[in-house]
C-alpha positions as CSV (number, residue, x, y, z in Angstrom):
1,X,29.0,3.1,-56.4
2,X,26.0,5.2,-55.5
3,X,26.4,8.9,-54.7
4,X,25.1,10.3,-51.5
5,X,22.9,12.7,-53.4
6,X,20.9,9.8,-54.8
7,X,19.8,9.0,-51.3
8,X,19.2,12.4,-49.8
9,X,19.1,16.0,-51.0
10,X,18.0,18.3,-48.2
11,X,15.6,21.0,-49.3
12,X,13.9,22.6,-46.3
13,X,10.7,23.4,-48.2
14,X,10.0,20.1,-50.0
15,X,10.5,16.4,-49.9
16,X,14.0,15.1,-50.4
17,X,15.0,14.1,-53.9
18,X,15.6,10.4,-53.3
19,X,14.5,7.0,-54.3
20,X,12.9,5.7,-51.1
21,X,13.3,2.1,-52.3
22,X,17.1,2.6,-52.1
23,X,16.9,1.8,-48.4
24,X,15.4,-1.5,-49.3
25,X,17.8,-2.5,-52.1
26,X,21.3,-2.0,-50.6
27,X,23.6,-3.7,-48.2
28,X,23.5,-1.4,-45.1
29,X,26.0,-1.0,-42.3
30,X,24.7,0.7,-39.1
31,X,27.1,2.4,-36.7
32,X,25.6,2.7,-33.2
33,X,23.1,0.0,-34.0
34,X,22.1,-0.7,-30.3
35,X,20.4,2.7,-30.0
36,X,16.6,2.2,-29.6
37,X,15.7,3.9,-32.8
38,X,18.6,2.4,-34.8
39,X,17.8,-1.1,-33.6
40,X,14.1,-0.6,-34.6
41,X,15.1,0.7,-38.0
42,X,17.5,-2.2,-38.5
43,X,14.7,-4.6,-37.6
44,X,12.3,-3.0,-40.0
45,X,14.7,-3.0,-42.9
46,X,15.6,-6.6,-42.2
47,X,11.9,-7.6,-42.3
48,X,11.6,-5.8,-45.6
49,X,14.4,-7.9,-47.0
50,X,17.4,-5.6,-46.7
51,X,20.7,-7.1,-45.5
52,X,21.8,-5.2,-42.4
53,X,24.8,-5.4,-40.2
54,X,26.2,-3.0,-37.5
55,X,28.5,-2.1,-34.7
56,X,28.3,-0.6,-31.2
57,X,30.0,-0.6,-27.8
58,X,30.1,-3.8,-25.7
59,X,27.7,-2.2,-23.2
60,X,24.6,-4.3,-22.9
61,X,21.2,-2.6,-23.7
62,X,17.7,-3.9,-23.9
63,X,18.1,-3.8,-27.7
64,X,20.7,-6.6,-27.7
65,X,18.0,-9.2,-27.4
66,X,15.9,-7.5,-30.2
67,X,18.9,-7.5,-32.6
68,X,19.7,-11.1,-31.7
69,X,16.2,-12.3,-32.4
70,X,16.1,-10.4,-35.7
71,X,19.3,-12.2,-36.7
72,X,21.2,-9.0,-37.3
73,X,25.0,-9.4,-36.9
74,X,26.5,-6.9,-34.4
75,X,30.3,-6.2,-33.9
76,X,31.2,-4.8,-30.6
77,X,33.8,-2.1,-30.7
78,X,34.6,0.4,-33.4
79,X,37.5,0.0,-35.9
80,X,37.9,0.9,-39.6
81,X,38.2,-2.8,-40.4
82,X,34.6,-3.4,-39.2
83,X,33.1,-1.7,-42.2
84,X,32.1,-4.6,-44.6
85,X,33.7,-4.7,-48.0
86,X,30.3,-5.0,-49.6
87,X,28.6,-2.2,-47.7
88,X,26.7,0.2,-50.0
89,X,25.2,2.6,-47.5
90,X,26.2,3.6,-43.9
91,X,23.5,4.8,-41.4
92,X,24.9,6.1,-38.2
93,X,23.7,7.4,-34.8
94,X,24.0,11.2,-34.4
95,X,26.0,10.5,-31.2
96,X,29.0,9.9,-33.5
97,X,31.0,12.4,-35.4
98,X,31.7,11.4,-39.0
99,X,34.9,13.6,-38.9
100,X,36.4,11.6,-36.1
101,X,34.7,8.2,-35.7
102,X,37.0,5.5,-37.2
103,X,34.3,3.6,-39.0
104,X,32.6,6.7,-40.5
105,X,35.9,8.2,-41.6
106,X,36.6,4.8,-43.3
107,X,33.2,4.9,-45.0
108,X,33.9,8.4,-46.3
109,X,37.4,7.3,-47.5
110,X,35.7,4.6,-49.6
111,X,33.1,7.1,-51.0
112,X,30.1,5.4,-49.3
113,X,27.0,7.5,-48.8
114,X,26.3,8.3,-45.1
115,X,23.0,9.0,-43.6
116,X,22.1,9.8,-40.0
117,X,19.4,7.7,-38.4
118,X,16.9,10.6,-38.8
119,X,17.9,11.2,-42.4
120,X,17.3,7.5,-43.2
121,X,13.8,7.8,-41.6
122,X,13.3,10.9,-43.7
123,X,14.1,9.1,-46.9
124,X,11.8,6.2,-46.0
125,X,8.9,8.6,-45.0
126,X,9.2,10.5,-48.2
127,X,8.1,7.4,-50.2
128,X,4.7,6.8,-48.6
129,X,2.0,8.7,-46.6
130,X,3.6,9.1,-43.2
131,X,2.7,10.2,-39.7
132,X,5.3,11.7,-37.3
133,X,4.6,11.2,-33.6
134,X,6.3,14.1,-31.9
135,X,6.5,15.6,-28.4
136,X,8.7,16.1,-25.4
137,X,6.8,13.4,-23.6
138,X,4.4,10.7,-24.7
139,X,5.7,10.0,-28.2
140,X,7.0,6.5,-27.5
141,X,3.7,5.3,-25.9
142,X,1.6,7.0,-28.6
143,X,3.7,5.4,-31.3
144,X,3.4,2.0,-29.6
145,X,-0.4,2.3,-29.3
146,X,-0.6,3.3,-33.0
147,X,1.6,0.4,-34.1
148,X,-0.6,-1.9,-32.0
149,X,-3.7,-0.6,-33.8
150,X,-2.1,-1.2,-37.2
151,X,-1.1,-4.7,-36.3
152,X,-4.3,-5.8,-34.6
153,X,-6.5,-4.3,-37.3
154,X,-4.4,-5.9,-40.1
155,X,-3.8,-2.6,-41.9
156,X,-1.4,-2.5,-44.8
157,X,1.1,-0.1,-43.2
158,X,4.2,-0.2,-41.1
159,X,5.3,1.5,-37.8
160,X,8.5,2.2,-35.9
161,X,8.7,2.8,-32.2
162,X,11.8,3.7,-30.2
163,X,11.3,0.9,-27.7
164,X,10.4,-2.8,-27.5
165,X,6.7,-3.3,-27.5
166,X,5.2,-6.6,-26.2
167,X,2.1,-6.3,-28.4
168,X,4.5,-6.2,-31.4
169,X,6.0,-9.6,-30.4
170,X,8.6,-7.8,-28.4
171,X,9.8,-5.8,-31.3
172,X,10.0,-2.1,-31.9
173,X,8.4,-2.3,-35.4
174,X,5.5,-3.7,-37.2
175,X,5.6,-4.3,-41.0
176,X,2.2,-5.0,-42.5
177,X,2.7,-3.3,-45.8
178,X,4.0,-0.2,-47.4
179,X,0.8,1.8,-47.9
180,X,1.7,4.1,-45.0
181,X,4.3,4.6,-42.3
182,X,4.1,5.8,-38.7
183,X,7.2,6.7,-36.7
184,X,8.3,8.1,-33.4
185,X,10.4,11.2,-34.1
186,X,12.8,13.1,-31.9
187,X,13.0,16.9,-31.4
188,X,16.7,16.9,-30.1
189,X,18.8,19.1,-32.4
190,X,15.7,19.4,-34.6
191,X,16.3,15.8,-35.9
192,X,12.7,15.4,-36.7
193,X,13.0,18.0,-39.5
194,X,14.4,15.2,-41.7
195,X,11.0,13.5,-41.5
196,X,8.3,14.3,-44.1
197,X,4.9,13.9,-42.4
198,X,1.5,13.9,-44.0
199,X,0.1,13.7,-40.5
200,X,1.8,15.3,-37.5
201,X,0.9,14.4,-33.9
202,X,2.1,16.8,-31.2
203,X,1.7,15.3,-27.7
204,X,3.5,17.9,-25.5
205,X,5.9,20.8,-25.8
206,X,7.9,22.3,-23.0
207,X,11.6,23.1,-22.2
208,X,13.9,20.2,-22.5
209,X,17.3,19.3,-24.2
210,X,18.6,22.6,-22.9
211,X,22.1,21.7,-24.0
212,X,20.8,22.5,-27.5
213,X,17.6,24.5,-27.2
214,X,18.0,27.9,-25.5
215,X,14.5,28.1,-24.0
216,X,10.9,27.2,-24.5
217,X,10.5,29.5,-27.5
218,X,13.4,27.8,-29.2
219,X,11.9,24.3,-28.8
220,X,8.4,25.5,-29.6
221,X,9.7,27.0,-32.9
222,X,11.2,23.6,-33.8
223,X,7.8,22.0,-33.6
224,X,6.3,24.9,-35.6
225,X,8.9,24.4,-38.3
226,X,8.0,20.7,-38.5
227,X,4.4,21.7,-39.0
228,X,5.5,23.8,-41.9
229,X,6.6,20.6,-43.6
230,X,3.1,19.3,-43.8
231,X,1.7,19.2,-47.4
232,X,-1.3,21.1,-48.4
233,X,-3.6,18.2,-47.5
234,X,-1.8,17.5,-44.3
235,X,-3.3,16.9,-40.9
236,X,-2.2,18.3,-37.6
237,X,-3.2,16.4,-34.4
238,X,-2.5,18.1,-31.1
239,X,-3.2,17.6,-27.4
240,X,-5.7,20.2,-26.2
241,X,-4.7,19.5,-22.6
242,X,-1.1,20.7,-23.0
243,X,-0.4,24.4,-23.2
244,X,2.7,24.0,-25.4
245,X,0.9,21.8,-27.9
246,X,-1.9,24.3,-28.0
247,X,0.6,27.1,-28.6
248,X,2.3,25.1,-31.4
249,X,-1.0,24.2,-33.1
250,X,-2.2,27.8,-32.9
251,X,1.0,29.1,-34.6
252,X,1.0,26.4,-37.3
253,X,-2.7,26.9,-38.0
254,X,-2.3,30.7,-38.4
255,X,0.5,30.1,-40.9
256,X,-1.2,27.2,-42.7
257,X,-5.0,27.7,-42.6
258,X,-5.4,25.1,-45.4
259,X,-4.4,22.3,-43.0
260,X,-6.9,20.1,-41.2
261,X,-6.5,20.4,-37.5
262,X,-7.7,17.8,-35.0
263,X,-7.6,18.3,-31.2
264,X,-7.6,15.5,-28.7
265,X,-7.8,15.3,-25.0
266,X,-10.2,16.0,-22.1
267,X,-10.3,19.7,-23.1
268,X,-10.9,19.0,-26.8
269,X,-14.2,19.3,-28.6
270,X,-14.9,16.9,-31.5
271,X,-14.3,13.3,-32.4
272,X,-11.2,12.8,-30.2
273,X,-12.4,14.3,-26.9
274,X,-11.4,12.0,-24.0
275,X,-14.1,11.4,-21.3
276,X,-14.9,9.3,-18.3
277,X,-11.3,8.5,-17.4
278,X,-11.2,6.1,-14.4
279,X,-8.8,3.5,-12.9
280,X,-10.2,0.5,-11.1
281,X,-8.7,-3.0,-10.4
282,X,-5.7,-2.5,-12.5
283,X,-7.6,-1.2,-15.5
284,X,-7.5,2.3,-17.1
285,X,-10.9,2.9,-18.6
286,X,-12.1,5.8,-20.7
287,X,-14.2,6.9,-23.7
288,X,-13.2,8.7,-26.9
289,X,-15.7,10.7,-28.9
290,X,-18.2,13.5,-29.0
291,X,-21.3,12.4,-26.9
292,X,-23.4,14.9,-29.0
293,X,-22.8,12.8,-32.1
294,X,-22.2,9.2,-31.2
295,X,-21.4,6.9,-34.1
296,X,-20.7,9.9,-36.4
297,X,-18.8,8.5,-39.5
298,X,-16.0,11.0,-39.0
299,X,-15.1,9.8,-35.6
300,X,-15.3,7.0,-33.1
301,X,-18.4,6.1,-31.2
302,X,-18.7,8.0,-28.0
303,X,-20.4,5.0,-26.3
304,X,-17.5,2.6,-26.7
305,X,-15.3,2.1,-23.6
306,X,-11.5,1.6,-24.0
307,X,-9.6,-0.4,-21.4
308,X,-5.8,-0.5,-21.0
309,X,-3.9,-2.5,-18.5
310,X,-1.2,0.1,-18.1
311,X,-0.9,2.8,-15.4
312,X,-1.2,6.6,-16.1
313,X,-4.2,8.7,-17.1
314,X,-2.0,10.3,-19.7
315,X,-2.3,7.0,-21.6
316,X,-5.9,7.8,-22.3
317,X,-4.7,10.9,-24.1
318,X,-2.0,8.9,-25.9
319,X,-4.7,6.5,-27.1
320,X,-6.7,9.3,-28.6
321,X,-3.7,10.6,-30.4
322,X,-2.8,7.2,-31.8
323,X,-6.4,6.6,-32.9
324,X,-6.5,10.0,-34.7
325,X,-3.2,9.3,-36.5
326,X,-4.1,5.8,-37.6
327,X,-7.7,6.7,-38.7
328,X,-6.4,9.7,-40.6
329,X,-3.9,7.6,-42.5
330,X,-6.6,5.0,-43.1
331,X,-8.7,7.6,-44.9
332,X,-6.3,7.3,-47.8
333,X,-7.4,3.8,-48.1
334,X,-11.1,4.9,-48.2
335,X,-13.8,6.0,-45.7
336,X,-14.6,2.3,-45.0
337,X,-11.1,1.8,-43.7
338,X,-11.3,4.8,-41.4
339,X,-14.7,3.6,-40.1
340,X,-13.2,0.2,-39.5
341,X,-10.4,1.7,-37.5
342,X,-12.8,3.6,-35.3
343,X,-15.0,0.5,-34.8
344,X,-12.2,-1.9,-34.1
345,X,-10.0,0.2,-31.9
346,X,-11.4,-0.7,-28.5
347,X,-11.0,-4.4,-29.1
348,X,-7.6,-4.0,-30.8
349,X,-6.1,-2.1,-28.0
350,X,-6.9,-4.9,-25.5
351,X,-3.7,-6.4,-26.8
352,X,-1.6,-3.4,-25.7
353,X,0.6,-4.1,-22.7
354,X,2.8,-1.0,-22.7
355,X,6.4,-0.8,-23.9
356,X,9.9,-1.3,-22.6
357,X,10.9,1.3,-20.0
358,X,7.5,2.9,-19.9
359,X,6.1,1.7,-16.5
360,X,7.4,-1.7,-17.6
361,X,6.7,-4.5,-15.2
362,X,10.2,-6.0,-14.7
363,X,9.0,-8.8,-12.3
364,X,7.7,-9.7,-8.8
365,X,9.3,-11.5,-5.9
366,X,8.7,-11.6,-2.2
367,X,5.6,-9.5,-2.5
368,X,7.6,-6.7,-4.1
369,X,6.8,-5.4,-7.6
370,X,9.7,-4.0,-9.7
371,X,8.9,-1.4,-12.4
372,X,11.2,0.4,-14.8
373,X,10.4,3.7,-16.4
374,X,12.3,6.1,-18.8
375,X,10.8,9.3,-17.3
376,X,13.7,11.8,-17.1
377,X,11.9,15.2,-17.2
378,X,10.1,16.6,-14.1
379,X,6.7,16.6,-15.9
380,X,7.0,13.0,-17.0
381,X,8.2,12.0,-13.5
382,X,5.1,13.6,-11.8
383,X,2.7,12.1,-14.3
384,X,4.2,8.6,-14.1
385,X,4.3,8.5,-10.3
386,X,0.8,9.8,-10.1
387,X,-0.3,7.1,-12.5
388,X,1.5,4.4,-10.5
389,X,0.0,5.7,-7.2
390,X,-3.5,5.5,-8.7
391,X,-2.9,2.1,-10.4
392,X,-1.5,0.6,-7.2
393,X,-3.5,2.2,-4.4
394,X,-2.3,1.7,-0.8
395,X,1.2,0.5,-1.8
396,X,4.5,2.2,-1.0
397,X,6.5,3.7,-3.9
398,X,10.2,3.3,-3.5
399,X,11.7,5.4,-6.4
400,X,15.3,5.1,-7.6
401,X,16.0,8.0,-9.9
402,X,19.1,8.8,-12.0
403,X,19.2,12.2,-13.7
404,X,20.3,12.4,-17.3
405,X,22.6,15.2,-18.5
406,X,24.2,18.0,-16.6
407,X,22.4,20.7,-18.6
408,X,18.9,19.3,-18.0
409,X,19.6,18.8,-14.3
410,X,20.9,22.3,-13.9
411,X,18.2,24.0,-15.9
412,X,15.3,22.2,-14.3
413,X,16.7,21.7,-10.8
414,X,13.8,23.4,-9.0
415,X,11.3,21.4,-11.1
416,X,13.0,18.1,-10.3
417,X,13.0,19.0,-6.6
418,X,9.2,19.0,-6.6
419,X,8.6,16.1,-9.0
420,X,8.7,13.2,-6.5
421,X,5.8,14.1,-4.3
422,X,4.0,10.8,-4.8
423,X,7.1,8.8,-3.8
424,X,7.4,7.5,-0.2
425,X,11.2,7.0,-0.5
426,X,13.5,8.6,-3.1
427,X,17.0,7.3,-3.9
428,X,19.3,9.4,-6.1
429,X,22.7,8.9,-7.8
430,X,25.4,10.7,-9.8
431,X,24.2,12.4,-13.0
432,X,24.2,10.0,-16.0
433,X,26.5,11.9,-18.4
434,X,25.9,12.2,-22.1
435,X,28.5,12.1,-24.9
436,X,27.0,15.3,-26.1
437,X,28.2,17.4,-23.2
438,X,31.1,17.9,-20.8
439,X,31.1,18.1,-17.1
440,X,31.8,21.7,-16.0
441,X,31.7,21.1,-12.3
442,X,28.7,23.3,-11.8
443,X,26.1,20.6,-11.0
444,X,26.2,17.2,-9.6
445,X,24.0,14.4,-8.3
446,X,24.6,15.7,-4.8
447,X,23.1,19.1,-5.7
448,X,19.9,17.3,-6.9
449,X,19.9,15.2,-3.7
450,X,20.0,18.3,-1.5
451,X,17.2,20.0,-3.5
452,X,14.9,17.0,-3.4
453,X,15.7,16.3,0.3
454,X,14.7,19.9,1.2
455,X,11.4,19.6,-0.8
456,X,10.4,16.1,-0.1
457,X,8.6,15.1,3.2
458,X,9.7,11.5,3.0
459,X,13.0,9.7,3.1
460,X,15.6,10.7,0.5
461,X,18.9,8.9,0.1
462,X,22.0,9.2,-2.1
463,X,24.3,6.5,-3.3
464,X,26.7,7.8,-6.0
465,X,26.9,4.5,-8.0
466,X,23.8,2.6,-8.9
467,X,24.6,-0.8,-7.6
468,X,25.9,0.7,-4.3
469,X,22.2,1.2,-3.5
470,X,21.3,-2.5,-3.6
471,X,21.8,-3.2,0.1
472,X,19.9,0.0,1.0
473,X,17.0,-0.9,-1.2
474,X,16.8,-4.5,0.2
475,X,16.8,-3.1,3.7
476,X,13.9,-0.8,2.9
477,X,11.6,-3.1,1.0
478,X,8.6,-4.8,2.5
479,X,6.0,-7.1,0.9
480,X,3.5,-5.0,-1.0
481,X,6.1,-2.3,-2.0
482,X,6.6,-1.0,-5.5
483,X,10.2,-0.4,-6.5
484,X,10.5,2.0,-9.4
485,X,13.7,2.6,-11.3
486,X,13.3,5.8,-13.2
487,X,15.4,7.8,-15.7
488,X,17.3,7.7,-18.9
489,X,20.5,6.4,-17.2
490,X,21.5,2.9,-16.4
491,X,19.9,2.5,-13.0
492,X,17.5,0.0,-14.5
493,X,20.3,-2.4,-13.4
494,X,19.4,-1.8,-9.8
495,X,15.8,-3.1,-10.2
496,X,17.0,-6.2,-11.8
497,X,19.7,-6.8,-9.2
498,X,17.2,-6.3,-6.4
499,X,14.7,-8.6,-8.1
500,X,17.4,-11.3,-8.5
501,X,18.3,-11.0,-4.8
502,X,14.6,-11.4,-3.8
503,X,14.2,-14.4,-6.0
504,X,17.4,-16.1,-4.8
505,X,16.6,-15.6,-1.1
506,X,13.0,-16.4,-0.2
507,X,13.7,-15.2,3.4
508,X,15.0,-11.8,2.2
509,X,11.7,-10.0,3.1
510,X,11.9,-11.1,6.8
511,X,15.6,-10.3,6.9
512,X,15.1,-6.8,5.4
513,X,12.3,-6.0,7.7
514,X,14.5,-6.7,10.7
515,X,17.1,-4.2,9.5
516,X,14.7,-1.3,8.9
517,X,15.7,1.9,10.7
518,X,19.3,0.5,11.3
């Protein structure tokens, strides 16, 4: 039997005392395995030869297919009997309480070591040079871009993304070796403080998760604390276009003057400045690099043009962040490796096609394009819709949004009200509740509806349940429209139901047009 201390000893000022290979040498059972990060970790460990099994609810998620393809056995439902007799380590989602969850209490009874998902990532990151991709927004896309670079350039590292990425063969991970590790990390409840970065990327910092953080200063200080975890030769990469990221970088830099600090973005000076951003014919084009020193060995060539077939100007910034992170890790393999990353990045990123639930193209039928996006914060909503408007000029945007958590909705109600300016039609639902909070009766989906309706010049509708909106959406849609399901709830089901209706009834467009205004 292995004691928990052999896996993880938390010391806030140093790396954990752990044998990182322990994650690769034990039979692992994962509770809450369908979570996006948990599923990606399970996939990565399986690829590295570790036997993994797990459990979760019977609700269907986009990760079900990922786990099936990875050959990972999943038991639906939670009982003490599910915990395998030969399990040697249990990794669990932070959504579950080890004091009350039947499988976790059983694991404790047997004396099995327990790690949260983020603690497991921390153990793994401690054993190799690692980069943490952090930020209130942008971290998934940035991590996906970084993982695509590692894969396409054949680098001897691994990456984990909290989403399915088509350029990673519809996986959330890439395993090309163990020389370095890149992972998306989460700020909620300061979970990312379990990670041990040598490189820290900060994409964006602003108030969110207000069921836990008290205000902006509280969440900002969490990012600053993560920066304190960087070693003496660590590198901080931050977005110069985001006020919160600039604030965090300034505070970390003042405390840690020995760190190397790299800015990226249109406001940045240096090797990762972003320039000449333009969208044309379904292509996002831009340049990265200092035009005063093209081809400088420390940075990418300023003359190279990058092209992505994904919407949103913010993805130009995410690309610069990903490039800085991968090139910085590649330096540990030698200057030639760093130069090869800079030289090969424009070609490598042509393989990138976004990630699941990030302006994901779900399908097309009857002249209607259905897109799904995870944006659930007002800033992310505005940026995503602006990107879609620019990427699909002249087409109507029908946006179905489901707000996530009562606390976020209440705290950012005014910001939500003004976030849908680019939408032609907005459809809202009840608030998608989280297991981490209780309904107190003070805020509801109807409150958000009234706020948006008062602020929005276009049509705003409310249907409490997601699938209740299917007839409404079908009555609204015309050929050429873009239907966007948006949020961290389960309203992605609506887009798929509408798409199936359109595919099953080729006359549905004519029928729906005749009902408009009825």
